[in-house]
C-alpha positions, 0 to 999 in steps of 0.5 A: 840015254843013248844020245847022252852016252853018243854025246859023251863019246864024241865030247871025249874025242873033240879037240879042246878048241873045237869044245871051247868054240861050242861051249862059248856059243852055249854060255857066252859068259866064258869069254869073260874067263882068262884063257887058262881058266877057259881051258879048265872050264872045257875040261871040267864040263866035258868030264862032268857031262861024262859023269853025268850021262853015265850016272843019269845024274845031270845035277853033276854037271849043273853044279859044275857050270854054276861054279864056273858061272860064279867064277866068271861074275868074279872075273867080271868085276875087278874090284871083286876079283882084286878083293878076292885074290889079295891078301887078307888085311885083318889077322882073324886070330889063332887057328884052334887045334883040331878036335878028334871025331 
């Protein structure tokens, strides 16, 4: 627990570029992310690590890594990336009015 808290403190003070290099070594798929998204991954990773260490719930960090890995998978497949970021071609019909609970 003390080691996790110490690492949490260090991660909060490490320059983003240094953290990014360390994370790319650990997660090679980070290289696939566009530069702006790579920076966001680093920020999200640091915050998720800090929250996980504070709460002792490492599922928070695991979820963050899974979500960013899925984003990298999309970027790795240009056809999939185009389909997911392009406009919808079909009309999905009218949107129903919200209902009160």
